[in-house]
C-alpha positions as CSV (number, residue, x, y, z in Angstrom):
1,X,217.9,99.0,185.8
2,X,216.3,99.8,189.1
3,X,217.3,96.9,191.4
4,X,215.9,98.8,194.4
5,X,212.4,98.2,193.0
6,X,213.0,94.9,191.3
7,X,214.9,93.2,194.1
8,X,215.4,93.8,197.8
9,X,218.8,95.2,198.7
10,X,220.9,92.2,199.7
11,X,223.9,92.6,202.0
12,X,227.1,91.2,200.5
13,X,229.1,89.6,203.3
14,X,232.8,88.9,203.1
15,X,233.2,85.3,202.1
16,X,236.9,85.0,202.1
17,X,240.1,87.0,202.5
18,X,241.0,89.3,199.6
19,X,242.5,87.3,196.7
20,X,246.2,87.4,196.0
21,X,245.8,86.3,192.4
22,X,247.8,88.7,190.2
23,X,245.7,91.1,188.2
24,X,245.5,90.8,184.4
25,X,248.6,91.2,182.3
26,X,248.9,93.8,179.6
27,X,250.7,97.0,179.0
28,X,248.8,100.3,179.3
29,X,251.1,103.1,178.7
30,X,248.8,105.7,177.2
31,X,245.3,105.3,178.8
32,X,242.3,106.9,177.1
33,X,240.7,109.6,179.3
34,X,237.0,109.4,180.0
35,X,235.7,112.9,180.7
36,X,232.8,114.2,182.7
37,X,230.0,115.5,180.5
38,X,230.6,119.1,181.5
39,X,234.2,118.8,180.4
40,X,233.3,118.0,176.8
41,X,233.2,120.6,174.1
42,X,229.9,121.0,172.3
43,X,231.4,119.2,169.3
44,X,232.5,116.3,171.5
45,X,229.0,116.1,173.0
46,X,227.4,116.1,169.6
47,X,229.7,113.3,168.4
48,X,228.8,111.1,171.4
49,X,225.1,111.8,170.9
50,X,225.4,111.0,167.2
51,X,227.0,107.7,167.8
52,X,224.5,106.8,170.5
53,X,221.6,107.5,168.1
54,X,223.4,105.5,165.4
55,X,223.7,102.4,167.6
56,X,220.0,102.5,168.2
57,X,219.4,102.5,164.5
58,X,221.5,99.5,163.4
59,X,220.0,96.1,163.0
60,X,220.6,93.5,165.6
61,X,223.5,91.1,165.4
62,X,222.5,88.6,168.1
63,X,219.4,86.8,169.4
64,X,218.1,85.7,166.1
65,X,215.2,83.8,167.8
66,X,214.1,86.7,169.9
67,X,211.5,88.8,168.0
68,X,211.6,91.7,170.4
69,X,215.3,92.2,169.7
70,X,215.5,94.3,166.5
71,X,218.3,96.8,166.9
72,X,222.0,96.6,167.9
73,X,221.1,98.4,171.1
74,X,218.5,95.8,171.8
75,X,221.3,93.2,171.8
76,X,222.7,94.9,174.9
77,X,219.3,95.7,176.5
78,X,218.1,92.1,176.2
79,X,221.3,90.7,177.7
80,X,221.1,93.1,180.7
81,X,217.5,92.3,181.2
82,X,217.9,88.5,180.9
83,X,220.8,88.4,183.4
84,X,219.2,90.8,185.9
85,X,219.5,88.6,189.0
86,X,223.0,87.4,188.0
87,X,224.6,90.8,187.7
88,X,222.9,92.9,190.4
89,X,223.4,92.7,194.2
90,X,226.0,90.0,193.7
91,X,229.8,90.4,193.7
92,X,230.2,90.7,190.0
93,X,228.0,93.8,189.7
94,X,231.0,96.1,189.4
95,X,233.3,94.1,187.1
96,X,230.3,93.0,184.9
97,X,229.2,96.5,184.3
98,X,232.8,97.6,183.7
99,X,232.9,95.1,180.9
100,X,229.5,96.1,179.6
101,X,230.2,99.8,179.5
102,X,233.5,99.1,177.7
103,X,231.6,96.9,175.2
104,X,229.2,99.7,174.5
105,X,232.1,102.2,174.0
106,X,233.8,99.7,171.6
107,X,230.6,99.3,169.6
108,X,230.2,103.0,169.3
109,X,233.7,103.1,167.8
110,X,233.6,100.0,165.5
111,X,230.0,100.2,164.3
112,X,229.2,103.9,164.4
113,X,232.6,105.6,163.8
114,X,232.8,107.2,167.3
115,X,236.0,109.1,167.7
116,X,235.9,109.9,171.5
117,X,235.8,108.0,174.8
118,X,232.8,107.1,177.0
119,X,231.8,110.1,179.0
120,X,230.6,109.9,182.6
121,X,228.0,111.9,184.6
122,X,229.2,112.9,188.0
123,X,225.8,113.3,189.6
124,X,227.4,114.3,192.9
125,X,228.1,117.7,191.4
126,X,224.4,118.3,190.7
127,X,223.5,116.8,194.1
128,X,225.8,119.1,195.9
129,X,224.3,122.0,194.0
130,X,220.8,120.7,194.9
131,X,220.0,121.1,191.2
132,X,219.8,117.7,189.6
133,X,216.7,118.5,187.5
134,X,218.7,121.1,185.7
135,X,221.9,119.1,185.2
136,X,223.6,119.7,181.8
137,X,222.9,116.1,180.9
138,X,219.2,117.0,180.5
139,X,219.9,120.0,178.2
140,X,217.7,119.8,175.1
141,X,220.4,121.0,172.8
142,X,223.7,119.8,174.1
143,X,222.4,116.9,176.3
144,X,220.0,114.0,176.3
145,X,216.8,116.0,176.6
146,X,214.8,116.4,179.8
147,X,212.0,114.9,181.8
148,X,209.2,113.0,180.1
149,X,206.0,115.0,179.3
150,X,202.4,114.1,178.7
151,X,202.0,114.0,174.9
152,X,198.2,114.1,174.7
153,X,198.3,110.7,173.0
154,X,196.1,107.8,174.1
155,X,198.3,105.2,172.5
156,X,199.8,103.0,175.2
157,X,203.6,103.5,175.4
158,X,203.4,107.0,173.9
159,X,201.4,108.9,176.6
160,X,204.4,110.2,178.4
161,X,207.6,110.8,176.4
162,X,210.9,112.6,176.3
163,X,209.9,115.4,173.9
164,X,213.2,117.2,173.3
165,X,216.8,116.3,172.5
166,X,218.1,113.7,170.2
167,X,216.1,110.8,171.7
168,X,212.7,112.5,171.6
169,X,209.7,110.4,170.8
170,X,209.6,111.8,167.2
171,X,213.1,110.4,166.6
172,X,213.1,107.0,168.2
173,X,210.7,104.2,169.1
174,X,211.8,101.3,171.4
175,X,210.7,97.7,171.1
176,X,212.4,96.2,174.1
177,X,210.9,96.5,177.5
178,X,208.2,98.7,178.9
179,X,208.8,101.5,181.4
180,X,206.4,100.2,184.0
181,X,207.8,98.1,186.8
182,X,204.5,96.2,187.2
183,X,204.0,95.3,183.6
184,X,207.2,93.5,182.4
185,X,206.6,92.9,178.8
186,X,207.9,94.1,175.4
187,X,205.8,96.7,173.7
188,X,206.5,99.6,171.4
189,X,207.1,102.8,173.3
190,X,208.9,106.1,173.3
191,X,211.9,106.8,175.6
192,X,210.4,108.2,178.8
193,X,211.5,109.7,182.1
194,X,209.5,110.4,185.2
195,X,211.7,112.5,187.5
196,X,210.8,111.9,191.2
197,X,211.8,113.4,194.4
198,X,210.3,110.6,196.5
199,X,207.7,113.0,197.9
200,X,204.6,111.7,196.2
201,X,202.5,113.5,193.6
202,X,201.0,117.0,193.4
203,X,197.3,117.8,192.9
204,X,197.6,117.1,189.1
205,X,199.0,113.7,189.8
206,X,202.5,114.6,188.7
207,X,205.5,113.5,190.7
208,X,206.9,116.2,193.1
209,X,210.5,116.5,191.8
210,X,212.2,118.7,194.4
211,X,216.0,118.1,194.3
212,X,215.5,114.5,193.1
213,X,216.7,113.0,196.4
214,X,220.1,114.6,196.1
215,X,221.1,113.5,199.6
216,X,221.4,109.9,198.3
217,X,224.2,110.6,195.9
218,X,226.0,113.8,197.0
219,X,229.7,114.1,197.8
220,X,229.1,113.2,201.5
221,X,227.7,109.9,200.5
222,X,230.6,109.3,198.2
223,X,233.1,110.1,201.0
224,X,231.5,107.3,203.1
225,X,231.8,104.9,200.2
226,X,235.5,105.8,199.6
227,X,236.1,105.3,203.3
228,X,235.3,101.6,203.3
229,X,238.3,99.4,203.6
230,X,237.0,96.2,202.0
231,X,235.4,95.6,198.6
232,X,232.2,93.9,200.0
233,X,231.2,96.9,202.1
234,X,232.1,99.4,199.5
235,X,230.3,97.6,196.7
236,X,227.2,97.1,198.8
237,X,226.7,100.8,199.5
238,X,227.8,102.0,196.0
239,X,225.3,99.7,194.3
240,X,222.5,100.1,196.8
241,X,222.4,103.8,197.4
242,X,223.8,106.2,194.7
243,X,223.6,103.7,191.9
244,X,220.0,102.5,192.6
245,X,218.8,106.0,193.6
246,X,219.8,107.5,190.2
247,X,217.8,104.8,188.5
248,X,214.9,105.5,190.8
249,X,214.8,109.3,190.5
250,X,215.0,109.3,186.7
251,X,212.7,106.4,186.4
252,X,210.7,105.7,183.2
253,X,213.0,103.6,181.0
254,X,215.8,104.0,183.6
255,X,213.6,102.0,186.0
256,X,213.3,98.3,184.9
257,X,216.0,95.8,184.0
258,X,215.8,97.1,180.4
259,X,217.4,100.3,181.7
260,X,220.1,100.4,179.0
261,X,217.2,101.7,176.8
262,X,217.9,105.0,178.6
263,X,220.9,106.6,176.9
264,X,222.1,108.1,180.2
265,X,222.5,104.6,181.5
266,X,226.1,104.4,180.2
267,X,227.1,107.8,181.6
268,X,225.6,106.8,184.9
269,X,227.5,103.4,185.0
270,X,230.7,105.0,183.8
271,X,230.5,107.2,186.9
272,X,229.8,104.1,189.1
273,X,232.9,102.5,187.4
274,X,234.9,105.7,188.1
275,X,233.9,105.5,191.8
276,X,235.1,101.9,192.0
277,X,238.4,102.8,190.2
278,X,238.9,105.8,192.5
279,X,238.4,103.5,195.5
280,X,240.9,101.0,194.1
281,X,243.5,103.6,193.3
282,X,246.7,102.1,192.1
283,X,246.8,100.0,195.2
284,X,247.8,96.4,194.6
285,X,245.7,95.1,197.4
286,X,242.5,96.8,196.3
287,X,243.1,95.9,192.7
288,X,242.7,92.2,193.8
289,X,240.1,92.7,196.5
290,X,237.0,90.8,195.3
291,X,234.7,89.1,197.7
292,X,231.0,88.3,198.2
293,X,228.7,85.8,196.5
294,X,227.8,84.8,193.0
295,X,224.1,84.4,193.8
296,X,221.4,86.4,195.6
297,X,220.9,83.5,198.1
298,X,224.5,83.7,199.2
299,X,225.2,80.1,198.5
300,X,228.2,80.3,196.2
301,X,231.2,82.4,197.3
302,X,232.6,84.6,194.6
303,X,236.2,84.3,193.3
304,X,238.3,86.6,191.2
305,X,238.7,83.7,188.8
306,X,234.9,83.5,188.1
307,X,233.6,83.9,184.6
308,X,230.9,86.4,184.0
309,X,227.7,85.6,182.0
310,X,227.2,87.5,178.8
311,X,224.8,85.2,176.8
312,X,225.4,86.0,173.1
313,X,227.3,89.2,173.5
314,X,230.7,87.7,173.1
315,X,232.5,84.5,172.0
316,X,233.9,83.7,175.5
317,X,232.8,84.7,179.0
318,X,235.0,87.4,180.5
319,X,236.9,86.6,183.7
320,X,236.6,88.8,186.7
321,X,240.3,89.2,187.3
322,X,240.7,90.7,183.8
323,X,238.3,93.5,184.7
324,X,239.7,94.5,188.1
325,X,242.1,97.0,186.8
326,X,241.2,99.7,184.2
327,X,244.8,99.9,183.2
328,X,245.6,96.3,182.6
329,X,244.6,93.3,180.5
330,X,241.9,94.3,177.9
331,X,241.5,97.7,179.5
332,X,243.5,100.9,179.1
333,X,241.6,104.0,180.2
334,X,241.4,106.4,183.1
335,X,239.0,109.1,184.3
336,X,239.6,112.8,184.2
337,X,238.9,113.0,187.9
338,X,239.9,110.3,190.2
């Protein structure tokens, strides 16, 4: 999802004092540890990639009346796309995506036999090294493949594709979405990326990649985010700068609201979740600090007791308060670096 291009960046003002409603009940005595991609062994990387490919090959379980939804992954993509304005640049952006990433992790386990935990990609490491284009996540053997390349095909949707790694155009065809911000329809296409440094194009019409705008998501930016005292300010910058910028600099399928088509989406959002969890700490006040608005027009104040929309992805809508703490209620995990 690239909210920076789809929607303007909306400021989330503090609508009320931090809630004092207790966080979700539930014992979490042995939390699962989500690791940074670099920390995984090659076998662990291969296992995650296998499961991610598997989910994209299973038949859909939801949205029987939506012809464009054909795979199990499409169930998730369609939901994210359809709820775009209800889950971005509003207060529930962080708890909703926390729920969503956990759902994806659970589906990898229950439907594809995944034996690990959801990894995350700490892009600030690559940004600090000024070397995002060569991040290990883009490795063709032990990662997700690299930038999209011109294929020589004249078939719409297959002119620029990821040509290496487990999600190369020879291995996977997508039916949901279209990696073009100005043409929001569903058409068959390959997974594509179009790395960008925000510096225009070269003489061949290719984007100038540079360091992929590393200054928008390096450790200095994260220090500013961690320095905010209130949820509303922290959330606004976390979503509007490093989060949106990663969608922007990878682009292609990472760009539109069908961005879960891009397998790196879940590593990216796991890192966004990690940043929120790090800001929260084990601090009781921050674990209940949830303010802002439910809507882009800032009409309806948000409450920690709000339900979150999920369409057909679940039997009941999750409640914000149950997803405020990664070690309470339905959640029991932590991150290797906090």
